[in-house]
N, CA, C and O atoms as CSV, one atom per row, in Angstrom:
chain,resi,resn,atom,element,x,y,z
A,1,MET,N,N,119.880,152.397,85.846
A,1,MET,CA,C,119.171,153.434,86.391
A,1,MET,C,C,119.594,153.427,87.902
A,1,MET,O,O,119.659,152.311,88.418
A,2,ILE,N,N,119.869,154.435,88.626
A,2,ILE,CA,C,120.040,154.499,89.851
A,2,ILE,C,C,119.009,155.292,90.534
A,2,ILE,O,O,118.857,156.484,90.267
A,3,VAL,N,N,118.300,154.678,91.399
A,3,VAL,CA,C,117.307,155.591,92.281
A,3,VAL,C,C,117.702,155.812,93.555
A,3,VAL,O,O,118.065,154.821,94.188
A,4,SER,N,N,117.724,156.912,94.112
A,4,SER,CA,C,118.028,157.346,95.454
A,4,SER,C,C,117.035,158.264,96.053
A,4,SER,O,O,116.168,158.888,95.442
A,5,LEU,N,N,117.275,158.271,97.370
A,5,LEU,CA,C,116.295,159.117,98.038
A,5,LEU,C,C,117.073,160.337,98.643
A,5,LEU,O,O,118.153,160.176,99.212
A,6,ASN,N,N,116.542,161.432,98.512
A,6,ASN,CA,C,117.283,162.834,98.736
A,6,ASN,C,C,116.881,163.044,100.126
A,6,ASN,O,O,115.804,162.612,100.537
A,7,GLN,N,N,117.657,163.656,100.832
A,7,GLN,CA,C,117.251,164.304,102.287
A,7,GLN,C,C,116.497,165.685,102.079
A,7,GLN,O,O,116.957,166.523,101.303
A,8,PRO,N,N,115.667,165.839,102.584
A,8,PRO,CA,C,115.121,167.458,102.430
A,8,PRO,C,C,115.872,168.356,102.967
A,8,PRO,O,O,116.157,168.322,104.164
A,9,PRO,N,N,116.351,169.410,102.037
A,9,PRO,CA,C,117.165,170.500,102.603
A,9,PRO,C,C,116.574,171.581,103.571
A,9,PRO,O,O,115.352,171.672,103.693
A,10,GLY,N,N,117.246,172.226,104.114
A,10,GLY,CA,C,116.656,173.186,104.933
A,10,GLY,C,C,117.113,173.018,106.408
A,10,GLY,O,O,117.715,172.046,106.865
A,11,GLU,N,N,116.724,174.127,107.068
A,11,GLU,CA,C,117.014,174.161,108.424
A,11,GLU,C,C,116.035,173.391,109.402
A,11,GLU,O,O,116.373,172.850,110.454
A,12,PHE,N,N,114.673,173.445,108.826
A,12,PHE,CA,C,113.889,172.598,109.415
A,12,PHE,C,C,114.156,171.176,109.658
A,12,PHE,O,O,114.074,170.569,110.725
A,13,TYR,N,N,114.552,170.658,108.272
A,13,TYR,CA,C,115.101,169.198,108.525
A,13,TYR,C,C,116.231,168.855,109.363
A,13,TYR,O,O,116.360,167.801,109.984
A,14,LYS,N,N,117.075,169.873,109.330
A,14,LYS,CA,C,118.350,169.831,110.107
A,14,LYS,C,C,117.761,169.783,111.626
A,14,LYS,O,O,118.065,168.838,112.354
A,15,ASN,N,N,117.017,170.698,112.025
A,15,ASN,CA,C,116.615,170.865,113.493
A,15,ASN,C,C,116.001,169.321,113.916
A,15,ASN,O,O,116.330,168.656,114.898
A,16,PHE,N,N,115.109,169.004,112.970
A,16,PHE,CA,C,114.260,167.857,113.427
A,16,PHE,C,C,115.360,166.647,113.342
A,16,PHE,O,O,115.156,165.745,114.155
A,17,SER,N,N,116.461,166.492,112.511
A,17,SER,CA,C,117.312,165.735,112.619
A,17,SER,C,C,118.279,165.539,113.914
A,17,SER,O,O,118.772,164.520,114.397
A,18,ASP,N,N,118.354,166.847,114.272
A,18,ASP,CA,C,119.285,166.942,115.462
A,18,ASP,C,C,118.448,166.652,116.742
A,18,ASP,O,O,119.075,166.274,117.732
A,19,ASN,N,N,117.174,166.782,116.820
A,19,ASN,CA,C,116.282,166.716,117.942
A,19,ASN,C,C,116.135,164.902,118.057
A,19,ASN,O,O,116.231,164.356,119.156
A,20,VAL,N,N,115.896,164.110,116.790
A,20,VAL,CA,C,115.792,162.799,116.766
A,20,VAL,C,C,116.915,162.058,117.353
A,20,VAL,O,O,116.821,161.071,118.082
A,21,LYS,N,N,118.321,162.819,116.831
A,21,LYS,CA,C,119.511,162.171,117.243
A,21,LYS,C,C,119.855,162.503,118.911
A,21,LYS,O,O,120.565,161.758,119.585
A,22,LEU,N,N,119.335,163.525,119.342
A,22,LEU,CA,C,119.592,163.898,120.859
A,22,LEU,C,C,118.504,162.908,121.580
A,22,LEU,O,O,118.789,162.271,122.594
A,23,LEU,N,N,117.350,162.857,121.004
A,23,LEU,CA,C,116.376,161.727,121.967
A,23,LEU,C,C,116.994,160.394,121.684
A,23,LEU,O,O,117.159,159.629,122.634
A,24,ALA,N,N,117.352,160.037,120.485
A,24,ALA,CA,C,118.062,158.610,120.418
A,24,ALA,C,C,119.101,158.564,121.474
A,24,ALA,O,O,119.021,157.533,122.142
A,25,GLN,N,N,119.965,159.295,121.796
A,25,GLN,CA,C,120.994,159.333,122.549
A,25,GLN,C,C,120.766,159.239,124.149
A,25,GLN,O,O,121.269,158.437,124.935
A,26,LYS,N,N,119.948,160.193,124.373
A,26,LYS,CA,C,119.370,160.356,125.896
A,26,LYS,C,C,118.571,159.214,126.398
A,26,LYS,O,O,118.721,158.730,127.519
A,27,ASN,N,N,117.681,158.791,125.480
A,27,ASN,CA,C,116.785,157.532,125.846
A,27,ASN,C,C,117.034,156.420,125.757
A,27,ASN,O,O,116.758,155.605,126.638
A,28,TYR,N,N,117.823,156.037,124.279
A,28,TYR,CA,C,118.265,154.730,124.199
A,28,TYR,C,C,119.706,154.423,124.001
A,28,TYR,O,O,120.149,153.317,123.692
A,29,ASN,N,N,120.487,155.648,124.234
A,29,ASN,CA,C,122.160,155.399,124.254
A,29,ASN,C,C,122.305,154.930,122.817
A,29,ASN,O,O,123.230,154.140,122.626
A,30,PHE,N,N,121.631,155.239,121.868
A,30,PHE,CA,C,121.805,155.204,120.329
A,30,PHE,C,C,122.715,156.195,119.790
A,30,PHE,O,O,122.416,157.369,120.008
A,31,HIS,N,N,123.911,155.918,119.040
A,31,HIS,CA,C,124.442,156.934,118.344
A,31,HIS,C,C,124.378,156.733,116.845
A,31,HIS,O,O,124.754,155.688,116.314
A,32,TYR,N,N,123.833,157.886,116.103
A,32,TYR,CA,C,123.818,158.008,114.662
A,32,TYR,C,C,125.365,158.288,113.953
A,32,TYR,O,O,126.232,159.073,114.337
A,33,ASN,N,N,125.379,157.615,113.107
A,33,ASN,CA,C,126.647,157.800,112.253
A,33,ASN,C,C,126.549,158.972,111.175
A,33,ASN,O,O,127.507,159.665,110.834
A,34,GLU,N,N,125.434,159.074,110.760
A,34,GLU,CA,C,124.995,159.968,109.851
A,34,GLU,C,C,125.066,161.542,110.054
A,34,GLU,O,O,124.882,161.862,111.228
A,35,PRO,N,N,125.265,162.475,109.281
A,35,PRO,CA,C,125.171,163.748,109.759
A,35,PRO,C,C,123.742,164.107,109.975
A,35,PRO,O,O,123.447,164.915,110.856
A,36,VAL,N,N,122.773,163.512,109.166
A,36,VAL,CA,C,121.269,163.811,109.483
A,36,VAL,C,C,120.560,162.524,109.498
A,36,VAL,O,O,121.117,161.611,108.887
A,37,VAL,N,N,119.414,162.265,110.089
A,37,VAL,CA,C,118.812,160.768,110.196
A,37,VAL,C,C,118.268,160.531,108.769
A,37,VAL,O,O,118.224,161.480,107.987
A,38,THR,N,N,117.848,159.289,108.399
A,38,THR,CA,C,117.453,159.001,107.145
A,38,THR,C,C,116.083,159.278,106.932
A,38,THR,O,O,115.294,159.563,107.833
A,39,TYR,N,N,115.734,159.169,105.407
A,39,TYR,CA,C,114.549,159.740,105.151
A,39,TYR,C,C,113.412,158.750,105.689
A,39,TYR,O,O,112.237,159.099,105.801
A,40,PHE,N,N,113.897,157.467,106.011
A,40,PHE,CA,C,112.908,156.443,106.621
A,40,PHE,C,C,112.479,156.690,107.819
A,40,PHE,O,O,111.332,156.395,108.155
A,41,THR,N,N,113.461,157.344,108.737
A,41,THR,CA,C,112.908,157.995,110.023
A,41,THR,C,C,112.100,158.977,110.097
A,41,THR,O,O,111.227,159.007,110.964
A,42,ALA,N,N,112.291,160.128,109.026
A,42,ALA,CA,C,111.477,160.935,108.955
A,42,ALA,C,C,109.993,160.637,108.331
A,42,ALA,O,O,109.067,161.425,108.529
A,43,SER,N,N,109.856,159.593,107.660
A,43,SER,CA,C,108.550,159.256,106.931
A,43,SER,C,C,107.944,158.605,108.227
A,43,SER,O,O,106.787,158.920,108.506
A,44,PHE,N,N,108.664,157.662,109.108
A,44,PHE,CA,C,108.015,156.840,110.173
A,44,PHE,C,C,107.230,158.062,111.027
A,44,PHE,O,O,106.024,158.071,111.276
A,45,HIS,N,N,108.058,158.931,111.353
A,45,HIS,CA,C,107.651,159.991,112.200
A,45,HIS,C,C,106.444,160.619,111.793
A,45,HIS,O,O,105.488,160.550,112.565
A,46,ASP,N,N,106.302,161.319,110.536
A,46,ASP,CA,C,105.124,161.669,109.808
A,46,ASP,C,C,104.360,160.597,109.868
A,46,ASP,O,O,103.359,161.006,110.456
A,47,SER,N,N,104.187,159.371,109.605
A,47,SER,CA,C,103.050,158.458,109.378
A,47,SER,C,C,102.606,158.246,111.130
A,47,SER,O,O,101.496,157.802,111.421
A,48,VAL,N,N,103.450,158.558,112.016
A,48,VAL,CA,C,102.785,158.403,113.178
A,48,VAL,C,C,102.144,159.612,114.060
A,48,VAL,O,O,101.392,159.479,115.026
A,49,ILE,N,N,102.598,160.754,113.524
A,49,ILE,CA,C,101.800,162.037,113.551
A,49,ILE,C,C,100.614,161.976,112.868
A,49,ILE,O,O,99.627,162.360,113.496
A,50,LEU,N,N,100.440,161.560,111.652
A,50,LEU,CA,C,99.202,161.303,110.830
A,50,LEU,C,C,98.055,160.350,111.672
A,50,LEU,O,O,96.901,160.685,111.940
A,51,LEU,N,N,98.647,159.216,111.965
A,51,LEU,CA,C,97.888,158.196,112.591
A,51,LEU,C,C,97.047,158.851,113.999
A,51,LEU,O,O,95.865,158.703,114.311
A,52,CYS,N,N,98.046,159.555,114.639
A,52,CYS,CA,C,97.522,160.222,116.004
A,52,CYS,C,C,96.483,161.282,115.681
A,52,CYS,O,O,95.502,161.393,116.416
A,53,ARG,N,N,96.647,162.088,114.595
A,53,ARG,CA,C,95.940,162.831,114.292
A,53,ARG,C,C,94.414,162.359,113.900
A,53,ARG,O,O,93.421,162.913,114.372
A,54,ALA,N,N,94.366,161.384,113.075
A,54,ALA,CA,C,93.204,160.635,112.516
A,54,ALA,C,C,92.439,160.036,113.927
A,54,ALA,O,O,91.225,160.143,114.099
A,55,LEU,N,N,93.444,159.332,114.986
A,55,LEU,CA,C,92.751,158.857,116.082
A,55,LEU,C,C,92.015,159.983,116.632
A,55,LEU,O,O,90.790,159.886,116.691
A,56,ASN,N,N,92.548,160.957,117.011
A,56,ASN,CA,C,92.175,162.245,117.717
A,56,ASN,C,C,90.968,162.782,117.168
A,56,ASN,O,O,89.956,162.941,117.850
A,57,HIS,N,N,91.052,163.079,115.893
A,57,HIS,CA,C,89.910,163.518,115.131
A,57,HIS,C,C,88.539,162.406,115.235
A,57,HIS,O,O,87.403,162.875,115.295
A,58,ASN,N,N,88.718,161.242,115.246
A,58,ASN,CA,C,87.708,160.214,115.474
A,58,ASN,C,C,87.318,160.247,116.892
A,58,ASN,O,O,86.151,159.927,117.121
A,59,SER,N,N,88.018,160.552,117.832
A,59,SER,CA,C,87.680,160.458,119.195
A,59,SER,C,C,86.877,161.613,119.553
A,59,SER,O,O,86.036,161.446,120.437
A,60,ILE,N,N,86.992,162.740,119.024
A,60,ILE,CA,C,86.524,163.824,119.111
A,60,ILE,C,C,85.082,164.092,118.411
A,60,ILE,O,O,84.243,164.858,118.885
A,61,HIS,N,N,84.914,163.331,117.187
A,61,HIS,CA,C,83.693,163.592,116.373
A,61,HIS,C,C,82.908,162.339,116.349
A,61,HIS,O,O,81.818,162.243,115.785
A,62,ASP,N,N,83.598,161.233,117.083
A,62,ASP,CA,C,82.532,160.003,117.205
A,62,ASP,C,C,82.301,159.434,118.545
A,62,ASP,O,O,83.147,158.668,119.006
A,63,PRO,N,N,81.210,159.736,119.237
A,63,PRO,CA,C,81.142,159.454,120.584
A,63,PRO,C,C,81.120,158.042,121.140
A,63,PRO,O,O,81.256,157.692,122.312
A,64,ASN,N,N,80.924,157.318,120.078
A,64,ASN,CA,C,81.125,155.955,120.202
A,64,ASN,C,C,82.604,155.183,120.005
A,64,ASN,O,O,82.814,154.003,120.287
A,65,PHE,N,N,83.440,155.997,119.531
A,65,PHE,CA,C,84.850,155.854,119.415
A,65,PHE,C,C,85.684,155.136,120.135
A,65,PHE,O,O,86.459,154.263,119.746
A,66,LYS,N,N,85.429,155.688,121.609
A,66,LYS,CA,C,86.287,155.112,122.625
A,66,LYS,C,C,85.606,153.632,123.139
A,66,LYS,O,O,86.139,152.979,124.036
A,67,ASP,N,N,84.469,153.231,122.513
A,67,ASP,CA,C,84.003,151.780,122.959
A,67,ASP,C,C,84.380,150.875,121.877
A,67,ASP,O,O,84.244,149.657,121.994
A,68,LEU,N,N,84.845,151.424,120.838
A,68,LEU,CA,C,85.416,150.244,119.647
A,68,LEU,C,C,86.648,149.703,120.155
A,68,LEU,O,O,87.514,150.343,120.752
A,69,SER,N,N,86.668,148.177,119.807
A,69,SER,CA,C,88.069,147.561,119.622
A,69,SER,C,C,89.213,148.429,119.241
A,69,SER,O,O,89.083,149.563,118.781
A,70,ILE,N,N,90.378,147.804,119.469
A,70,ILE,CA,C,91.761,148.541,118.793
A,70,ILE,C,C,91.457,148.153,117.429
A,70,ILE,O,O,91.256,149.034,116.593
A,71,ARG,N,N,91.398,146.860,117.102
A,71,ARG,CA,C,91.238,146.905,115.489
A,71,ARG,C,C,90.247,147.712,114.739
A,71,ARG,O,O,90.532,148.300,113.696
A,72,ASP,N,N,89.058,147.727,115.302
A,72,ASP,CA,C,88.035,148.704,114.879
A,72,ASP,C,C,88.482,150.266,114.827
A,72,ASP,O,O,88.207,150.984,113.867
A,73,ALA,N,N,89.150,150.678,115.887
A,73,ALA,CA,C,89.398,151.962,115.911
A,73,ALA,C,C,90.546,152.237,114.882
A,73,ALA,O,O,90.434,153.207,114.132
A,74,ARG,N,N,91.572,151.476,114.820
A,74,ARG,CA,C,92.422,151.744,113.710
A,74,ARG,C,C,91.652,151.516,112.130
A,74,ARG,O,O,91.855,152.315,111.216
A,75,MET,N,N,90.966,150.596,112.014
A,75,MET,CA,C,90.241,150.685,110.910
A,75,MET,C,C,89.522,152.038,110.508
A,75,MET,O,O,89.622,152.646,109.442
A,76,GLN,N,N,88.823,152.335,111.552
A,76,GLN,CA,C,88.099,153.817,111.423
A,76,GLN,C,C,89.308,154.848,111.238
A,76,GLN,O,O,89.220,155.550,110.231
A,77,ALA,N,N,90.173,155.002,111.874
A,77,ALA,CA,C,91.224,155.895,111.785
A,77,ALA,C,C,91.667,156.009,110.534
A,77,ALA,O,O,91.617,157.103,109.972
A,78,PHE,N,N,92.243,154.727,109.815
A,78,PHE,CA,C,92.846,154.737,108.536
A,78,PHE,C,C,91.631,155.075,107.614
A,78,PHE,O,O,91.985,155.697,106.612
A,79,HIS,N,N,90.544,154.872,107.676
A,79,HIS,CA,C,89.504,155.336,106.755
A,79,HIS,C,C,89.480,156.694,106.799
A,79,HIS,O,O,89.494,157.271,105.712
A,80,SER,N,N,89.446,157.363,107.826
A,80,SER,CA,C,89.409,159.014,108.027
A,80,SER,C,C,90.669,159.626,107.429
A,80,SER,O,O,90.658,160.796,107.046
A,81,MET,N,N,91.877,158.776,107.330
A,81,MET,CA,C,93.105,159.457,106.793
A,81,MET,C,C,92.997,159.505,105.282
A,81,MET,O,O,93.531,160.388,104.611
A,82,LYS,N,N,92.251,158.470,104.762
A,82,LYS,CA,C,92.059,158.602,103.256
A,82,LYS,C,C,91.167,159.742,102.841
A,82,LYS,O,O,91.148,160.040,101.647
A,83,ASN,N,N,90.304,160.523,103.841
A,83,ASN,CA,C,89.322,161.310,103.368
A,83,ASN,C,C,90.243,162.719,103.430
A,83,ASN,O,O,89.755,163.792,103.074
C-alpha cells in the first residue's frame, strides 16, 4: 500500500503557495524547489491561524485571560478549540 498526500487543487491554494514562497524569499532568502508549498506548510499555517483565533476569542470573552500565565492561557485556548 502506498499512502501519499494530495495538494489541494485550485487557484486559492496556488495563490497561498505563491505568497508563502514570496515571503520566504523576501524575509529569509529561502528558495522553494517545488512548484507549490507542501501540505505540511499549509497545515502549519492553518494551525497557527486556529490558535490565534482561540487566543483572541478567549481574550475577548474572559476578563481574567490576560492575567493568566502563558501555560494556562495556552491550555485554555486549546480547550476552546475543542468546542
